[in-house]
C-alpha positions as CSV (number, residue, x, y, z in Angstrom):
1,Q,25.6,134.9,180.2
2,Q,24.7,131.3,181.1
3,H,27.8,130.1,179.5
4,W,30.0,132.3,181.6
5,T,28.2,131.3,184.8
6,A,29.0,127.6,183.9
7,L,32.5,128.4,183.1
8,H,32.9,130.1,186.3
9,K,31.3,127.3,188.2
10,A,33.4,124.6,186.5
11,T,36.6,126.7,187.2
12,I,35.8,126.9,191.0
13,T,35.0,123.2,191.4
14,G,38.2,122.3,189.5
15,N,36.3,120.5,186.7
16,Y,39.0,121.5,184.0
17,D,37.6,119.1,181.2
18,L,34.4,120.9,181.3
19,V,36.3,124.3,181.5
20,R,38.2,123.1,178.2
21,L,34.9,122.0,176.6
22,L,33.2,125.3,177.5
23,L,36.1,127.4,176.2
24,S,36.3,125.5,172.9
25,E,32.5,126.1,172.5
26,A,33.1,129.7,173.3
27,S,35.7,130.0,170.7
28,K,33.8,128.3,167.9
29,T,30.8,130.6,168.6
30,N,33.0,133.7,168.3
31,E,34.6,132.3,165.2
32,N,31.2,131.7,163.7
33,K,30.0,135.2,164.7
34,A,33.1,136.7,163.1
35,K,32.8,134.6,159.8
36,N,29.0,135.6,159.6
37,E,30.0,139.2,160.1
38,D,32.7,139.0,157.4
39,N,30.4,137.2,155.1
40,E,27.8,139.8,155.5
41,K,30.5,142.5,154.9
42,L,31.6,140.7,151.7
43,E,28.1,140.3,150.6
44,S,27.5,144.0,150.8
45,Q,30.7,144.7,149.0
46,A,29.9,142.2,146.2
47,D,26.5,144.0,145.8
48,I,28.1,147.4,144.9
49,T,27.1,148.0,141.3
50,T,27.7,150.9,138.9
51,E,25.0,153.3,137.5
52,N,24.1,150.7,134.6
53,G,23.5,147.9,136.9
54,T,26.5,145.8,136.4
55,N,29.8,145.5,138.5
56,S,32.6,147.5,137.2
57,P,35.8,145.5,136.4
58,I,37.6,146.6,139.6
59,I,34.4,145.7,141.8
60,A,34.1,142.4,139.9
61,L,37.8,141.6,140.6
62,Q,37.4,142.6,144.4
63,A,34.3,140.4,144.5
64,L,36.1,137.4,143.1
65,T,38.9,138.0,145.7
66,E,36.2,138.0,148.4
67,I,34.5,134.9,147.0
68,L,37.7,133.0,147.1
69,G,37.9,133.8,151.0
70,W,34.3,132.3,151.6
71,D,34.1,129.0,153.2
72,A,32.9,126.2,150.9
73,N,29.4,125.9,152.2
74,Y,28.8,129.7,152.1
75,R,30.1,129.6,148.6
76,A,27.8,126.8,147.6
77,D,24.7,128.6,149.0
78,H,25.8,131.8,147.0
79,K,26.9,130.5,143.7
80,D,24.5,132.9,142.0
81,K,26.8,135.8,143.1
82,L,29.8,134.0,141.5
83,F,27.9,133.4,138.3
84,Q,26.8,137.0,138.1
85,T,30.2,138.4,138.9
86,V,31.8,136.1,136.3
87,E,29.2,137.2,133.7
88,D,29.8,140.8,134.3
89,L,33.5,140.5,134.1
90,C,33.2,138.5,130.8
91,K,30.9,141.1,129.4
92,H,33.4,143.8,130.3
93,V,36.2,141.8,128.7
94,M,34.1,141.3,125.6
95,E,33.4,144.9,125.3
96,G,37.0,145.9,125.8
97,K,36.2,148.0,128.9
98,I,39.0,146.7,131.0
99,D,41.6,149.4,132.0
100,K,45.0,148.5,130.9
101,N,46.4,148.7,134.5
102,L,44.1,145.8,135.6
103,Y,46.0,143.4,133.4
104,T,48.4,142.2,136.0
105,E,49.9,138.9,137.0
106,E,48.1,139.1,140.4
107,N,44.7,139.4,138.7
108,L,45.7,136.6,136.4
109,I,46.5,134.5,139.3
110,L,43.2,135.5,140.9
111,L,41.2,134.4,137.6
112,N,43.2,131.2,137.6
113,D,42.3,130.5,141.1
114,I,38.7,131.1,140.5
115,F,38.8,128.8,137.5
116,D,40.4,126.1,139.6
117,M,37.8,126.6,142.2
118,C,34.9,126.2,139.7
119,C,36.5,122.9,138.3
120,M,37.2,121.6,141.8
121,E,33.7,122.3,142.9
122,N,32.2,120.6,139.7
123,D,30.4,123.8,138.7
124,S,28.6,123.8,135.4
125,S,30.7,123.7,132.2
126,D,29.3,127.0,131.3
127,I,31.1,128.9,134.0
128,T,34.2,126.9,133.7
129,D,34.4,127.7,130.0
130,V,33.7,131.4,130.6
131,M,36.4,131.4,133.2
132,Q,38.9,129.5,130.8
133,Y,38.1,132.3,128.2
134,I,38.7,135.2,130.6
135,S,41.9,133.6,132.0
136,D,43.3,133.0,128.5
137,Y,42.4,136.4,127.3
138,W,43.8,137.9,130.5
139,Y,47.0,136.1,130.0
140,Q,47.4,137.2,126.4
141,M,47.0,140.8,127.4
142,V,49.4,140.5,130.4
143,R,52.0,139.0,128.1
144,K,51.4,141.6,125.3
145,I,51.9,144.5,127.8
146,D,54.9,142.7,129.2
147,L,56.5,142.3,125.7
148,A,55.6,146.0,124.9
149,E,57.3,147.2,128.1
150,R,60.4,145.1,127.3
151,K,60.6,146.5,123.9
152,T,60.3,150.0,125.1
153,L,63.2,149.4,127.5
154,A,65.3,147.7,124.8
155,D,64.6,150.6,122.4
156,G,65.9,153.2,125.0
157,K,69.3,151.7,125.2
158,D,71.3,152.0,122.1
159,D,74.7,150.7,123.5
160,F,75.2,148.0,126.1
161,N,78.1,150.3,127.5
162,E,76.0,153.4,127.9
163,G,77.3,156.1,130.3
164,P,80.3,158.2,130.6
165,Q,82.8,155.5,129.9
166,A,81.2,154.6,126.6
167,K,82.2,158.1,125.3
168,R,85.8,157.9,125.9
169,P,88.1,156.3,123.1
170,R,90.1,153.2,124.1
171,K,93.7,153.6,125.1
172,M,96.3,152.3,122.8
173,R,98.4,149.4,123.9
174,T,101.5,151.8,123.8
175,D,99.7,154.1,126.2
176,L,99.2,151.2,128.6
177,D,102.8,150.5,128.8
178,N,103.7,154.0,130.2
C-alpha cells in the first residue's frame, strides 16, 4: 500500500527517477514472490512418493526436471532433495524397475544436464559417480532400443523396391523400341 502511495506521489511531482526505482523494486518483489510460489509448488511435487516410500521413476525424472529449474541458491539449500531423488532413481535402475518407454533421448539429456550441474557445482564425488552410472546405463538402454527398432524396420523390408512396381517384370529392350 505504501509503495503505491509513494509511486503515485512521485508520478504527480514528476520525479521520474524515483518512479523508475519504485517500479523496478515492485517488479523484483513480484518476481521473488512468483519464484517463491514456484519453488513451493516444485517442493510439493518433489515430495510425492509411492506407497513404498520412494519416488517412482517417472516422479524422480519430473523432480530432476524441476530441480534444474531452481535457481542456484535455492538448489544449494535443498541439496538433500537432489541426493534423495538421484538415490531413488539409481535404486530403480539397479532393480530394473524402469519402464522401457522412459528410456528416451529427452530423459538421457536431462540426466546428462543433472550430471553436468553436479560437476559444475562441485557436489560430492558420490553423487557425480552415481549420476555418471545412471547416465551411462541410460545411454546403453536408449542405444539398445534404437538398434532393436532399426532392426525391426530393416527386417520388415525384403526388397528395396517394394510396392506395385517391384512385382512387374522388366521390359525387354525390343519392347522399348516400339
